[in-house]
C-alpha positions as CSV (number, residue, x, y, z in Angstrom):
1,X,101.9,87.9,62.9
2,X,102.2,84.6,64.7
3,X,98.8,83.6,66.4
4,X,98.6,81.1,69.3
5,X,95.0,80.5,70.5
6,X,94.2,78.5,73.6
7,X,91.1,77.5,75.6
8,X,92.3,77.7,79.3
9,X,90.0,75.1,80.6
10,X,91.6,72.6,78.3
11,X,95.0,73.2,79.7
12,X,96.4,70.9,82.5
13,X,98.3,73.5,84.5
14,X,101.7,71.8,85.2
15,X,103.8,75.1,85.0
16,X,105.3,77.0,87.7
17,X,106.5,80.8,87.3
18,X,110.1,79.5,87.6
19,X,109.7,77.0,84.7
20,X,108.5,80.0,82.6
21,X,111.6,82.0,83.2
22,X,110.6,84.3,85.9
23,X,113.4,85.6,88.1
24,X,113.6,84.0,91.6
25,X,113.1,87.4,93.5
26,X,109.9,88.0,91.6
27,X,108.8,84.5,92.0
28,X,109.3,84.9,95.9
29,X,107.4,88.2,95.8
30,X,104.4,86.5,94.1
31,X,104.6,83.7,96.6
32,X,104.4,86.3,99.5
33,X,101.2,87.4,97.9
34,X,99.7,84.1,97.7
35,X,100.1,83.6,94.1
36,X,101.6,80.3,93.3
37,X,100.8,79.2,89.9
38,X,100.3,81.0,86.5
39,X,97.0,81.4,84.8
40,X,96.8,80.3,81.1
41,X,97.4,83.8,79.7
42,X,100.5,84.1,81.8
43,X,101.6,80.6,80.7
44,X,101.2,81.5,77.2
45,X,102.8,85.1,77.3
46,X,105.7,85.0,79.5
47,X,108.3,83.0,77.6
48,X,107.7,85.5,74.7
49,X,107.4,88.7,76.9
50,X,110.5,87.8,79.0
51,X,112.4,87.1,75.6
52,X,111.9,90.7,74.7
53,X,109.3,90.1,71.9
54,X,106.3,92.4,71.1
55,X,103.2,90.6,72.2
56,X,99.5,91.1,71.5
57,X,97.6,89.4,74.2
58,X,93.9,88.9,73.9
59,X,91.8,87.5,76.7
60,X,88.7,88.0,78.6
61,X,88.4,90.2,81.7
62,X,89.7,88.4,84.9
63,X,92.0,86.2,82.9
64,X,95.1,87.5,84.6
65,X,96.4,90.0,82.0
66,X,97.7,92.5,84.7
67,X,100.3,90.0,86.0
68,X,101.0,88.8,82.5
69,X,102.4,92.2,81.6
70,X,103.7,93.4,85.0
71,X,106.0,90.4,85.6
72,X,108.1,90.8,82.4
73,X,107.9,94.5,82.7
74,X,109.6,94.5,86.1
75,X,111.7,91.5,85.4
76,X,113.3,93.0,82.2
77,X,113.6,96.6,83.7
78,X,115.6,95.3,86.7
79,X,117.6,93.2,84.5
80,X,118.9,93.5,80.9
81,X,117.0,96.8,80.5
82,X,118.1,98.5,83.8
83,X,119.3,101.6,82.0
84,X,121.7,102.7,84.5
85,X,120.9,105.1,87.3
86,X,117.3,106.3,88.0
87,X,116.6,109.7,86.1
88,X,114.4,112.4,86.9
89,X,111.2,112.6,84.8
90,X,112.5,109.8,82.3
91,X,110.9,106.5,83.2
92,X,111.9,103.2,81.7
93,X,108.7,101.6,81.5
94,X,105.3,102.8,80.7
95,X,101.6,101.4,81.1
96,X,98.7,103.0,79.7
97,X,95.3,102.3,81.1
98,X,91.8,103.8,80.2
99,X,90.6,104.7,83.7
100,X,92.1,106.1,86.9
101,X,90.6,103.0,88.9
102,X,92.4,100.6,86.5
103,X,95.5,102.5,86.7
104,X,95.4,102.3,90.3
105,X,94.7,98.5,90.4
106,X,97.5,97.8,88.0
107,X,99.8,99.8,90.4
108,X,98.9,98.0,93.5
109,X,99.4,94.6,91.7
110,X,102.8,95.8,90.3
111,X,104.2,97.6,93.3
112,X,105.3,94.5,95.4
113,X,106.9,93.0,92.5
114,X,108.9,96.2,91.6
115,X,109.8,96.9,95.4
116,X,111.3,93.4,95.4
117,X,113.9,94.2,92.8
118,X,114.2,98.0,93.8
119,X,112.1,99.7,91.2
120,X,110.0,102.6,91.7
121,X,106.4,102.7,90.4
122,X,104.2,105.7,90.3
123,X,100.6,106.4,89.2
124,X,99.4,109.4,86.8
125,X,96.0,110.3,86.3
126,X,93.6,113.3,86.0
127,X,90.9,114.5,88.7
128,X,93.5,115.3,91.1
129,X,96.1,117.9,91.6
130,X,99.3,117.1,89.6
131,X,101.6,118.2,92.5
132,X,102.4,114.9,94.0
133,X,102.7,113.3,90.5
134,X,105.2,115.7,89.4
135,X,107.1,115.5,92.6
136,X,107.3,111.7,92.4
137,X,108.5,112.1,88.7
138,X,111.4,114.7,89.7
139,X,112.5,112.2,92.5
140,X,112.9,109.7,89.9
141,X,110.6,106.6,88.9
142,X,111.2,103.4,86.7
143,X,107.8,102.6,85.9
144,X,104.8,104.9,85.1
145,X,101.1,103.5,85.1
146,X,99.1,106.3,83.6
147,X,95.9,107.5,82.0
148,X,96.6,109.1,78.6
149,X,94.9,112.6,79.2
150,X,96.9,113.5,82.2
151,X,100.1,111.9,80.8
152,X,100.0,114.0,77.5
153,X,99.3,117.2,79.7
154,X,102.4,116.5,81.8
155,X,104.5,115.9,78.6
156,X,103.1,119.3,77.1
157,X,104.4,120.9,80.3
158,X,107.7,119.4,79.7
159,X,107.5,117.6,83.1
160,X,107.8,114.2,81.5
161,X,110.0,112.7,78.9
162,X,109.3,109.3,77.2
163,X,112.6,109.2,75.2
164,X,114.0,106.5,77.7
165,X,111.1,104.2,77.7
166,X,112.3,100.7,76.8
167,X,108.8,98.8,77.5
168,X,105.5,100.1,77.0
169,X,102.3,98.5,77.8
170,X,98.8,99.3,76.4
171,X,96.1,97.5,78.8
172,X,92.4,97.4,77.7
173,X,93.3,99.0,74.4
174,X,89.7,98.3,73.1
175,X,88.3,100.4,76.0
176,X,90.8,103.3,75.3
177,X,89.5,103.4,71.6
178,X,85.7,103.2,73.0
179,X,86.6,106.4,75.3
180,X,88.1,108.2,72.1
181,X,91.6,108.0,73.4
182,X,93.2,106.6,70.2
183,X,94.6,109.9,69.1
184,X,96.2,110.7,72.5
185,X,97.7,107.4,72.6
186,X,99.1,107.5,69.2
187,X,101.0,110.7,70.0
188,X,102.2,109.1,73.4
189,X,103.5,105.9,71.5
190,X,105.3,108.2,68.9
191,X,107.0,109.8,71.9
192,X,108.7,106.6,72.9
193,X,111.6,105.0,71.1
194,X,110.8,102.8,68.1
195,X,113.0,100.2,69.3
196,X,111.5,99.6,72.6
197,X,109.5,96.4,73.5
198,X,105.7,97.0,73.1
199,X,102.9,94.8,74.8
200,X,99.2,95.4,73.9
201,X,96.4,93.7,75.9
202,X,92.8,94.0,74.4
203,X,89.5,91.9,74.6
204,X,88.8,92.7,70.9
205,X,90.6,94.3,68.0
206,X,88.0,96.5,66.6
207,X,87.6,100.1,66.8
208,X,91.1,100.9,65.4
209,X,92.9,99.0,67.9
210,X,94.3,96.9,65.0
211,X,95.9,100.2,63.6
212,X,97.8,100.7,66.8
213,X,99.1,97.1,66.4
214,X,100.0,97.6,62.6
215,X,101.9,100.9,63.5
216,X,103.6,100.2,66.8
217,X,104.1,96.4,67.2
218,X,107.0,94.8,65.3
219,X,106.9,91.0,64.3
220,X,104.6,90.5,67.3
221,X,103.3,87.1,68.6
222,X,99.6,87.1,69.3
223,X,98.2,84.9,72.1
224,X,94.5,84.6,72.3
225,X,93.1,82.8,75.4
226,X,89.7,81.7,74.2
227,X,87.7,83.5,71.9
228,X,87.3,87.2,71.5
229,X,83.9,87.7,73.1
230,X,83.5,84.4,74.9
231,X,81.8,84.5,78.4
232,X,83.5,83.2,81.4
233,X,82.5,79.5,81.6
234,X,81.9,79.7,85.5
235,X,79.7,82.5,84.9
236,X,75.8,81.8,85.1
237,X,73.5,84.1,83.1
238,X,69.8,84.9,84.1
239,X,67.1,87.1,82.6
240,X,64.3,88.0,85.0
241,X,61.2,89.4,83.2
242,X,59.2,91.8,85.4
243,X,56.0,93.5,84.5
244,X,56.3,97.0,86.0
245,X,58.7,99.5,87.4
246,X,57.4,98.9,91.0
247,X,57.8,95.0,90.9
248,X,61.2,95.6,89.3
249,X,62.0,97.8,92.3
250,X,61.0,95.1,94.8
251,X,63.0,92.4,92.8
252,X,66.2,94.7,92.9
253,X,65.7,95.4,96.5
254,X,65.6,91.7,97.2
255,X,68.5,90.8,95.1
256,X,70.6,93.5,96.8
257,X,69.9,92.3,100.3
258,X,72.2,89.4,100.5
259,X,75.6,89.0,102.5
260,X,77.9,88.8,99.4
261,X,79.1,91.5,97.3
262,X,77.3,92.5,94.3
263,X,77.6,95.2,91.6
264,X,74.4,97.0,90.1
265,X,74.8,98.6,86.7
266,X,72.8,101.6,85.8
267,X,73.1,103.7,82.5
268,X,73.2,107.3,84.2
269,X,75.0,108.9,86.9
270,X,72.1,110.4,88.4
271,X,70.2,107.2,88.7
272,X,73.2,105.2,90.2
273,X,73.7,107.9,92.9
274,X,70.0,107.8,93.7
275,X,69.9,104.2,93.8
276,X,72.8,103.8,96.2
277,X,71.2,106.4,98.4
278,X,67.8,104.7,98.4
279,X,69.4,101.3,99.1
280,X,71.3,102.8,102.1
281,X,68.4,104.6,103.4
282,X,66.6,101.0,103.3
283,X,69.3,99.5,105.5
284,X,71.3,98.1,102.7
285,X,74.6,99.8,102.8
286,X,75.5,100.9,99.3
287,X,78.1,103.3,97.5
288,X,78.0,104.6,93.9
289,X,80.7,104.9,91.4
290,X,80.6,107.0,88.2
291,X,82.2,109.8,86.5
292,X,80.7,112.8,88.6
293,X,82.7,111.4,91.8
294,X,85.8,113.2,92.9
295,X,88.8,111.1,93.1
296,X,88.7,111.0,97.0
297,X,85.1,110.1,96.8
298,X,86.0,107.2,94.4
299,X,88.6,106.1,96.5
300,X,86.6,106.2,99.4
301,X,83.7,104.3,98.0
302,X,85.9,101.6,96.3
303,X,87.4,101.0,99.7
304,X,84.3,100.7,101.5
305,X,83.2,98.1,98.9
306,X,86.4,96.3,99.2
307,X,86.6,96.0,102.9
308,X,83.0,94.9,103.1
309,X,81.5,98.0,105.0
310,X,79.3,98.3,101.8
311,X,78.4,95.2,100.1
312,X,76.6,96.8,97.1
313,X,78.2,99.0,94.6
314,X,76.1,100.7,92.1
315,X,78.1,101.9,89.0
316,X,77.9,103.2,85.6
317,X,79.8,101.6,82.7
318,X,82.8,103.8,83.9
319,X,83.4,101.0,86.3
320,X,83.1,98.2,84.1
321,X,86.8,98.0,83.3
322,X,88.0,99.6,86.6
323,X,86.7,97.6,89.4
324,X,88.9,94.6,90.4
325,X,87.5,93.3,93.3
326,X,87.5,89.6,94.2
327,X,84.4,87.5,95.2
328,X,81.8,89.5,93.7
329,X,78.8,87.1,93.9
330,X,76.4,89.0,91.5
331,X,76.4,91.2,88.8
332,X,72.9,92.9,88.2
333,X,72.2,94.9,85.0
334,X,69.5,97.0,86.4
335,X,69.4,98.9,83.1
336,X,70.4,96.6,80.2
337,X,73.4,98.0,78.4
338,X,73.2,99.6,75.1
339,X,75.5,97.1,73.3
340,X,76.8,93.5,73.8
341,X,80.5,94.6,74.5
342,X,79.3,96.7,77.6
343,X,77.4,93.6,78.7
344,X,80.4,91.5,78.6
345,X,82.7,93.9,80.3
346,X,80.0,94.7,83.0
347,X,79.4,90.9,83.5
348,X,83.1,90.2,83.8
349,X,83.2,91.8,87.3
350,X,82.2,88.4,88.7
351,X,83.4,84.9,88.0
352,X,87.0,86.4,88.2
353,X,90.1,84.1,88.5
354,X,88.3,80.9,88.1
355,X,85.8,81.8,90.7
356,X,82.1,81.2,90.1
357,X,79.3,84.2,89.9
358,X,75.9,85.0,88.6
359,X,74.9,87.6,86.1
360,X,71.3,88.9,86.4
361,X,69.6,91.2,83.8
362,X,66.1,92.8,84.8
363,X,64.0,93.1,81.9
364,X,60.7,95.3,81.4
365,X,58.3,94.3,78.7
366,X,59.6,97.0,76.4
367,X,63.1,95.9,76.7
368,X,62.6,92.3,75.7
369,X,63.2,92.7,71.8
370,X,66.6,94.7,72.4
371,X,67.7,92.6,75.0
372,X,67.4,89.5,72.8
373,X,69.4,91.1,70.3
374,X,72.1,92.3,72.5
375,X,72.5,88.6,74.1
376,X,72.7,87.1,70.8
377,X,75.4,89.4,69.9
378,X,77.1,88.7,73.1
379,X,77.0,84.9,72.4
380,X,74.7,84.4,75.6
381,X,72.0,81.8,75.5
382,X,69.6,82.2,78.3
383,X,65.8,81.8,78.7
384,X,64.1,84.6,80.4
385,X,61.7,83.6,83.3
386,X,59.0,85.7,84.9
387,X,59.6,86.2,88.5
388,X,58.8,88.3,91.7
389,X,60.8,89.1,94.7
390,X,59.7,85.8,96.4
391,X,60.4,83.4,93.4
392,X,62.5,80.3,94.3
393,X,64.9,81.4,91.8
394,X,65.4,84.8,93.3
395,X,65.6,83.5,96.7
396,X,68.4,81.0,95.8
397,X,70.6,84.1,94.4
398,X,69.9,86.2,97.2
399,X,71.3,83.5,99.7
400,X,71.7,84.5,103.4
401,X,70.2,87.9,103.7
402,X,72.3,90.7,105.6
403,X,71.2,92.2,108.8
404,X,69.6,95.5,108.5
405,X,72.1,98.5,109.0
406,X,70.5,101.8,110.3
407,X,71.5,104.5,108.1
408,X,73.2,107.4,109.4
409,X,71.4,110.9,109.6
410,X,71.5,112.6,106.4
411,X,73.7,115.4,107.7
412,X,76.4,113.0,108.8
413,X,76.4,111.1,105.4
414,X,79.2,111.2,102.9
415,X,78.5,111.6,99.3
416,X,78.1,108.1,98.2
417,X,79.0,106.7,101.6
418,X,77.9,103.7,103.5
419,X,77.5,103.1,107.0
420,X,78.6,100.2,108.8
421,X,77.2,99.2,112.0
422,X,74.2,97.2,113.6
423,X,71.5,99.4,114.4
424,X,73.7,102.4,115.7
425,X,75.7,105.1,114.2
426,X,79.4,104.9,114.4
427,X,79.9,108.5,113.2
428,X,81.4,110.2,110.0
429,X,85.0,110.1,111.1
430,X,85.0,106.2,111.8
431,X,83.7,105.9,108.5
432,X,86.4,108.0,107.0
433,X,89.0,106.0,108.8
434,X,87.6,102.9,107.7
435,X,87.8,103.8,104.1
436,X,91.4,105.1,104.5
437,X,92.5,101.8,105.7
438,X,91.0,100.2,102.6
439,X,91.5,96.7,103.8
440,X,90.4,94.1,101.3
441,X,88.6,90.9,102.5
442,X,89.2,88.0,100.1
443,X,87.1,85.6,102.1
444,X,84.6,83.7,99.9
445,X,81.2,83.5,101.3
446,X,79.2,80.5,100.8
447,X,75.5,80.8,99.7
448,X,72.6,79.5,101.6
449,X,69.3,79.0,100.0
450,X,67.4,78.4,103.1
451,X,65.2,81.3,103.4
452,X,61.7,81.7,105.4
453,X,59.3,84.2,104.9
454,X,58.1,87.1,106.8
455,X,57.3,90.9,106.5
456,X,59.9,93.4,107.5
457,X,58.8,96.7,108.9
458,X,60.9,99.9,109.2
459,X,64.0,101.2,107.3
460,X,61.9,102.2,104.3
461,X,62.8,99.3,102.3
462,X,60.1,97.9,99.9
463,X,58.3,94.7,101.1
464,X,60.2,91.6,99.6
465,X,58.8,89.2,102.1
466,X,62.4,87.9,102.6
467,X,63.3,87.0,105.9
468,X,66.5,88.2,107.4
469,X,68.5,85.4,108.9
470,X,69.9,87.8,111.6
471,X,67.5,90.3,113.4
472,X,68.4,93.5,114.8
């Protein structure tokens, strides 16, 4: 294996997509999407992937891996690997992802490129009816982006065949291993032609990922952008010690009250749902994301978080690899994770694509020892500090406080939904329509650390003594 390791911040980016060999039609599609210059992992891998080599790409979250494999997949399948006429149920390209959220994100990023060269892309995952997925396959698709379970199910029904696949991509291979998908992935790869090009992207090579590499990649080139577990350089880590559950609750509500996007991580589905509901009732619109939600509820909640109608997403680890929303100011580990990889994956939801971000871990006295061990394994050096909801360090991270939003009556609330408005209810139908539109705001919000103090009454929110800059 040829191994090329780079530290992206040491690279002076003088490259363009055209200089890396990307076809002009795809460069134009990237430009229309506002993407003008490649990231380091794209600079490193594109010459090899476009040349047809098997590539093992290792890079931290937010490093640009999705385009690193989407560009060559679309470019090669529309060119030298066109394969003739489109055939029903026999795609030419296959992308495997561990979660339905990530599969959807990949499809959304890839589709504008594919449409520019007349390729069809469809997404296949479980948790929803297979009818539309089967119909898309029968009509003929060029690229399938799928989670392993539903894909194997359709193969078993004879509704999908992989004997024409020319390029296969495994994204977040280490997470697929963590979820127990490796046996299924192995069976799927065995169903693809051994002569096809294969790209594997992973943050680490443990938990059996190296076995996939040894078995299915041939004369591969490995591109490692920074070390395997390195934290994002523009990410600042904080550990806030808090003496009791009640003080932790006040601190959490204060941190959730700002105007920017923030993701709060919990260990259990029940507590994630409960916290999202409590925040919303306290005038801080929040949505939850976890394994118990139906696919329509997941889509609705992610749309609300993306379009800004909910500034807070309360998630379990299921979302650590599947949420790709820009301009997330804060990631808050309400419950510290069990192991260091989960800490890094959760934290990677902020400071994406070169942006800055902060990661906060709330620590009770009984958690200090375990958290110290976890951070050491993650390669994070940070000095814990004791704070309250009124500490300057906390107020600086809260920034401008968002206006209070009156919650809808319980009988009109969606499961995990959030209400947008200013003191009045806009109704359930308006909320549904907003979620369906799913527009994403990419506007970065600056932080304001100018905060005066008062006591807010009403709305059921714990007293954080944090003055809201805009009153009802």
